[in-house]
C-alpha positions as CSV (number, residue, x, y, z in Angstrom):
1,M,136.2,175.9,220.3
2,A,134.1,177.1,217.3
3,T,135.5,179.8,215.1
4,E,133.3,182.8,214.3
5,T,132.9,181.4,210.8
6,E,131.6,178.1,212.2
7,F,129.4,179.8,214.8
8,F,127.7,182.0,212.1
9,S,127.7,179.3,209.4
10,E,123.9,179.3,209.2
11,L,124.0,183.0,208.5
12,D,124.9,184.3,205.1
13,Q,126.7,187.6,204.4
14,F,123.6,189.7,204.4
15,D,122.5,188.3,207.8
16,R,125.9,189.0,209.2
17,K,125.9,192.6,207.7
18,I,122.4,193.2,209.2
19,L,123.6,192.1,212.7
20,A,126.8,194.2,212.5
21,A,124.9,197.3,211.4
22,L,122.3,196.9,214.1
23,A,125.0,196.3,216.7
24,E,126.5,199.7,215.7
25,D,123.1,201.5,215.6
26,G,120.0,199.7,216.8
27,R,117.8,202.6,215.7
28,L,118.3,202.2,212.0
29,S,115.1,202.3,210.0
30,I,114.5,199.3,207.7
31,T,115.2,201.6,204.7
32,D,118.5,202.7,206.1
33,L,119.4,199.2,207.2
34,A,118.6,197.9,203.7
35,A,120.8,200.5,202.1
36,R,123.7,199.8,204.4
37,V,123.7,196.1,203.7
38,G,122.9,196.2,200.0
39,L,119.4,194.8,199.9
40,S,116.0,196.2,199.0
41,K,113.6,197.1,201.8
42,T,111.3,194.0,201.7
43,P,114.0,191.3,201.7
44,C,115.8,193.2,204.4
45,Q,112.7,193.4,206.6
46,I,112.0,189.6,206.1
47,R,115.6,188.8,207.2
48,F,115.4,191.3,210.1
49,K,112.2,189.6,211.4
50,R,113.7,186.1,210.9
51,L,116.8,187.1,212.9
52,I,114.5,188.2,215.7
53,A,112.4,185.1,215.5
54,D,115.4,182.8,215.5
55,G,116.9,184.6,218.6
56,Y,119.9,186.2,217.0
57,I,118.4,189.6,218.1
58,E,117.1,189.4,221.6
59,G,115.8,193.0,221.8
60,F,116.6,196.6,221.6
61,K,117.6,199.0,224.3
62,A,119.1,202.4,225.0
63,V,122.8,202.4,225.8
64,L,123.0,204.7,228.8
65,N,126.0,206.8,229.7
66,P,127.1,205.8,233.2
67,S,129.2,208.9,233.7
68,K,126.2,211.2,233.1
69,M,124.4,209.3,235.8
70,Q,127.3,209.5,238.2
71,L,128.0,205.7,238.1
72,D,131.7,205.9,237.5
73,H,132.9,203.4,240.1
74,I,133.4,199.9,238.7
75,A,134.4,196.9,240.8
76,F,134.9,193.3,239.7
77,V,134.2,191.0,242.6
78,E,135.3,187.4,242.8
79,V,132.8,185.4,244.8
80,K,133.7,182.0,246.4
81,L,130.7,180.0,247.6
82,S,130.7,177.6,250.6
83,D,128.5,175.2,248.7
84,T,128.4,174.6,245.0
85,R,125.7,171.9,244.8
86,E,122.9,172.7,242.4
87,D,120.4,174.0,245.0
88,A,123.0,176.4,246.4
89,L,123.9,177.7,242.9
90,K,120.2,178.3,242.1
91,S,119.7,180.1,245.4
92,F,122.7,182.4,244.8
93,N,121.7,183.0,241.1
94,E,118.2,184.1,242.1
95,A,119.4,186.4,244.9
96,I,122.1,188.1,242.8
97,K,119.6,189.1,240.1
98,K,117.8,191.3,242.7
99,I,120.8,193.6,243.3
100,R,120.5,196.4,240.8
101,E,124.2,197.5,241.2
102,V,125.3,194.1,239.8
103,E,125.7,194.8,236.1
104,E,127.0,191.4,235.2
105,C,127.3,188.0,236.9
106,H,129.3,185.2,235.4
107,M,129.8,181.6,236.8
108,I,133.5,180.9,236.5
109,A,135.6,177.7,236.2
110,G,138.6,178.5,238.3
111,R,139.7,179.5,241.8
112,F,136.4,181.3,242.6
113,D,132.8,180.6,241.6
114,Y,131.4,183.9,240.3
115,L,132.7,187.1,238.8
116,L,130.5,190.1,239.3
117,K,130.7,193.5,237.7
118,I,129.3,196.1,240.0
119,R,128.7,199.7,239.1
120,T,128.1,202.4,241.8
121,R,128.6,206.1,242.2
122,D,131.6,205.8,244.5
123,I,133.7,203.6,246.8
124,G,131.4,204.3,249.8
125,R,128.3,203.1,248.0
126,Y,130.3,200.1,246.7
127,R,131.3,199.2,250.3
128,R,127.7,199.3,251.4
129,V,126.6,197.1,248.5
130,L,129.4,194.6,249.2
131,G,128.9,194.5,253.0
132,E,125.1,194.7,253.2
133,R,124.0,192.9,250.0
134,I,126.6,190.7,248.4
135,S,128.3,189.3,251.4
136,T,125.0,188.3,252.9
137,L,123.8,186.4,249.8
138,P,123.2,182.6,250.2
139,H,126.3,180.5,250.5
140,V,128.9,183.3,250.0
141,A,132.1,182.2,251.8
142,N,134.3,185.1,250.7
143,T,134.8,187.8,248.2
144,S,137.8,189.6,246.6
145,T,137.5,193.0,244.9
146,N,139.3,194.5,242.0
147,V,138.6,198.1,241.2
148,A,138.7,199.3,237.6
149,M,140.9,202.4,237.2
150,E,139.9,203.1,233.6
151,T,137.5,201.5,231.1
152,I,139.2,201.0,227.8
153,K,136.5,199.0,226.0
154,E,133.1,198.0,227.1
155,G,130.3,196.1,225.4
156,W,130.5,194.4,222.1
157,G,128.2,196.5,220.0
158,K,130.9,198.0,217.9
159,F,132.5,194.8,216.5
160,G,131.1,195.3,213.0
161,S,133.8,193.5,210.9
162,S,133.9,190.4,213.0
163,L,130.4,189.5,211.7
164,S,130.7,190.5,208.1
């Protein structure tokens, strides 16, 4: 497995500092970003645009507060499929993308095929999503739910030092 140093080998220290700073605060102006990473404005802007063009930065978005929106219930669902041939996987993948409560979906190598992170306002809504939407998806054989009691760390935006 590649180390962080190997993974980011084509990035120099300034590129890594730019990525770390933007991961912390994606709303930084170029002027503030340049000051934070120790570059003048023009070279910083050129690097910033290159990082976008090269795909290191995929976009910018607002980080919403789920609690303020009453979306405090998090369940992790293990999904086992009845068929794992390529057509079945594609069918499941396309269908799962249409369920807005599914915050994340990962194909897993292990005793089940997919791990889903589902966010709803309460257990009642979760049960409806599971029963009416997820369980009826193509090729779903069975599911197993793990409910999060407390979120300790979420996202990877505040990793700063691991890039620089």
